[in-house]
N, C-alpha and C positions, 0 to 999 in steps of 0.2 A: 632470595626466591627463586634464582635460576634462570637462565637464558631459555627463551621459548624457542622451539623448534616447529616447522610447519612442514606437513607431508601435503603435495598437492595430488589430488585423486582424479584421473581423468578418466576412469571407468564406471559409470553408474553401478554396475554390479558388485563394486567393491564398498559401497557407501553402508550396507547393511549393519555391519559390526559397530558402526559409530553412531547409528540413528538414535537410539535410546537417549544417549547423552546430550546429542546435538539436540533433541527435541526439548529436553530439560531444560538447556541453556536458553533456548527461544522461549520457552514458557516463563521462566524467570524473568525474561524482559517482556513479557506480554506482547509479543509480536509474532502474529501468524506469517507475515511475509518472509521471515528468515526460519520457517520450520521445514523438515525433510517434507512434510506434506505439501507444503506450497512449492517446494521445489521439483517433487516429482509430477504433480498436476501439470505445471507449466512444462517440464521436459517433455513427458510424454505425448503432448499434444501441439506444443509450438518448437520448444527449444531445439529438439535433435535435428530440425531441418536447417538451422541457421547458426549452431552453436557448438563447442565442444566442452564438456565438462571440466571445471576446474576448481573443484571443492577443495579448500583449505582446511585441513584438520590440524590444529596448534595444541602441542603439548608442553606443559611443564614437567619435565621428567616422563613419567608414565600417565600421568594425568591429563586427560583432553580439557582442556580449558577454554577453547574456544573454536568454532568454525565459521568459515566464511564461504556461504554457498555462491560462488562465482563461476561464470562461464567464458569462455572467449568467444566474443559474438563476432560473427562473419557477414551480418546481415548488410552491411554497407562498409565503404573504406573510409578511413584507416580502421583496421580491426580494434576493437575495444574489449577489455575485461572488465566485466559489471556483474551485479548481482542478478542471479537467475529470476526470471518473472518481474523484473523491473517494468516492463511495459504494461503491466495490469496490475502492478502493486503500488503501495503508496509511502512505505516507509522501510528504510532499509539500513542496517548497520550490523556490525560482527554479531553472531549469537555467542554473546560472552558477559561476563560481569563488566559492568562499567569501569570498574578498576582495572579490567584485564584488556579491554578493547584497544588500547592505544598499542601495547606490546602485541596483541594478536595482528594488529594491522602490520606492523613493523615486521614482525616475523613472516606473514604472508608475502610482503613486497620483497624480502630477502630472496623467499624461495622462487619467487616469479622471475627476479632477475638472475639468481644462480641457473633456473631451469631455461634460460635463454629466452625468456618472453619478456624482457625489459622493454621492448621497442613499442610494445601495445600501449596505448593510453588507459588510464584506469578511470572508469567513468562511474563514478559513486552517485548514483542518482537518489533524489528524495530522501536526503538524509537530514538528520537535526542541526541546524544552521549553527547552534551553539555547542555543538559537539567537537572534541579535539581529536578523535580517531584518525579522521580523513586529513586534518591539518597538521600534527605533529611530524608525521614521515618526511615532511619537507622542508621542517624548519632547521634540520641539521644537515640537510643534504640538497642545498638549495642548487648546487652545480649540475646535480643529476636529474631532478625533476622540479617542473614549475606546477604551482598550483593555480587553478582559473576556477573562481567561483561565478555561478550564475543560476538562472532560473529561481530566483527566492519567491517563494509564495508562502502562504499561511496554511496552518492546520488548526481548524478550531475544536475545541474540545470542551467539556464539563468536568469540572473537579467534582466527584462524588462525595468526596471523604468526608463523614460526619454530617451526610445529608440523609435525610430521609423525604419521602414524595412532598409533604407539606413544607419542608424546608427549602426543597429546590424551588418549589412554586413562589414562596415567599421572595426568593432572589431574583423573580422576573417581574415584569410591569404587570399592573392591574388589568390593563387590556388582554396580555397573553394569559393571566390565570382564567379570565373571564371566558377567553377562546376554548381553552383546553376543557374547562369543565363544561362548556356548551357541547364540544363535540363528543365527548364522551356521552353526555345525557342525551344527544340526539342518535348518535350511532348505536350505542350498547342499550341504553334503557328504552328508548322509542321504536328505532327500527329493530332491534334485537340482533344487530351485528355479532359476530363470534369472533374470537382469535384463536387460531390452530398454529400448533407448532410443527415442523416437519419432525419425522423419525426415520429411522433407516427404510422402512417399508415405503415411504412417500416422497424420499428426499430427492429422487431423479425426476419424477413428475412434476413436484413442487418448484425445482429449479427452472424447468422447461416452462411452467406457468409463470414464474417471476420474469423471465426474458420476454414473454408474450406480452404481459403487461409493462414491461419497460419499453417494449417497441410501441406499444400503443401511445404511451406517454410522450415518447420522442419523435413521433411520426410528424408533427407540426413543428419541430423545434431543430430540424436539420438532421434528424436520425441519431442512431446510436453510435458511439465509439467503439462498442465491442462487436468485433468480427466473429466469424463461426470459430477460429481456432481458439480464441480468446474464452468463447463460452465453453468449449470443451474442456479447458483447462480450469475453469471454475467449477464445471460440474465435478470433474474428478478431485478437486480440492473439496468441495461441498460434501462428497460422498465420505472423503476420508475424515474431514472434520467431523462429521455427524457422529462417526464410529467413536471418535476421541472425547465426544460430549462438549466440542467446542461450537458447532453450528447453532447461531440462532436465524433460522429461517422461518418467517412468521406471515402468516395469510390472514388478511382480513376478508372474513367470508359475510355474504348475504344470502340466506336460503341455500346454503351448502355451495354457493358459487363465489370463486375468489374475485374480488374488486380491487385489492390492493395487496402488495406483497414486498417484504423487507428482507434483505440478505445481508447478514452480518455474523458475528461471532464473538466468542467470550473466551480470550486466551489470557491466563494469568489474571491479572488485576484490572485488564481492560476491555470494555465491551465496544466493539467497533462497529460502526455502521457503513456498509461498503456500497450497497446498490438497491435501488427499490423501484416500484413501479406501481400504476394504478391505471384503471379504466377512467379515460378522460370522460366518459358519459356520466361519471359521479363526481367530477371534479368540483361542482360547486358545495359539495357536502365537505370538501377539505381532508380528503382520505389520506394524502400524503403527510400532512400537518399531524393528522390524529395519529397514523400510524408510528411517526417518529416520535410524538410525546409517550406512546404507550410503551415503546421499547426503552424509552429513556427511565421510566418508571420501574419496568422489569429489571433494568441494571441496577438500580437502586436497592431494589427488593432482592436481589442476588447478592448484594454486597460488593459489587465491583467499585473500585476506587476512582475509575475513569469512564467516559463515556466519549469515544473518539470519533469524530465525523471525517477523519481522514482529509485527503488534501482537497482543496477548494474552499474559497471563501464567499461561496454563494449567499445571496441575500437571505435565502430562507433558514440558512444555518444560523445566522444573527439573530434570530427571532429565539432560538434557544440557548445561546451561550454569548457571553462578552470576552472569552478567553481565545487566544489564539498563539501558536507556538509557530515560529519560522522554520521552513523546510527548504532546501537548496539543493542543487546538483553541484558536486565538487569534481573537477576534473585533474587528474594528476597525468602530466605528459613530459617528456624528455625536454629537458631546458634547450638542447641543442637540435631539437627535432622540429623539421618544418611545419608540422602538423600544429606545433604551438602557435604559430602565427594564424593559422586557420581557426583554431579555436578561440583565440583572443578576438579575431574578426567577428567570429559567430556572436560572441558575447557583447560586442556593439552592436551588432544587427537586431539581436533581440531587444535590446533596449531601445533602440529606435522604433521598432515595430510595436512595442508596448505603448509608446508614446503617440504613434499614428494610427492605432487600432480604430480610433473612432471614426476614420475615413473607410468606409469599405473597400473601395478599388484598391488603395495603397495596403490595407491588411491583406487583402487577396496576393497581393505581390511578395509582399513579405513572408506570407505563409509558404508561397511557391519557393522562394529561396532558402525558407528552413528545411524544405524536405531535402536538400541536397548538401546540407552543412555536416560538418564531421561528426557532431555527436548524435545525430538521428540514427534512430535504430528501427528496424520494421518489426522486431519479434520482441 
């Protein structure tokens, strides 16, 4: 098969010749977060202030078989090499075939070390906990790097393969089926609400409206985690995704006025649910529930293999699925690097914090400590 070689690109203007192949590999893996569109949207509005590009293009002879869209993050000490846009993204891995991703990662790490960047910790956030691409590079090289695993969480999803809408409903409880049919009847048939998908002419204003509804929804819940720079990144990605036919930005309207909005995308076989919002004045009508159900139905009708709720195991997601896959952060740090002890200490702190989260005062203290620990990144 031949040994893979990696080229590290540190100038964004040099990425263009590889982007078609990069996009193809990302779409094959059904993951928007490792596409060039995600990279550029984040880089233009967030990344350039805090990071240096370090995109690894990996070849087998003359064929590009993988791309790792990495950056050197300078937002806090110690510096870390991480995936671009990880602060607002939910799933990361090499843009490569599954059979190639271990070798792609190994080639990338060799290039990082030979390029004098080996002292940076490798921060692989929000990875598939069952994958081997981030684990294998340490197994035969334990004297040089140590692997620390932390921040394990769940990613709910619906396996849509072989299902039609009635088949999906049949998998849920009688109470769920009754509620879905009730909201459809009440909102669509009786109130005359309509669904509208964004198009290239409306995508910018529709995204702004989604953020407005999102803020309304979050106003009494501690506010939104999306700052202005993150919203600009998502705006840029949304516009690019719309041009590619990926975007699923859907508005639920009453008399031409948006009362709920859904932001997601269909990339490859996966239909992803990223963000939503609705006017709390309409909360009793179950708009959020209704719009999520409607988008699952759309995903089925499009022939998607999976409906991905992305990170978080909130109770409302459990209404739609019983399936969850584990996700976690993997950190590769030099075995003799003092940062290793800090990272290991952070892992223990996070575990303690999770156990004490039921006491608000202790939770606030733990969160304050989290803000200064090694793996925390601002961008």
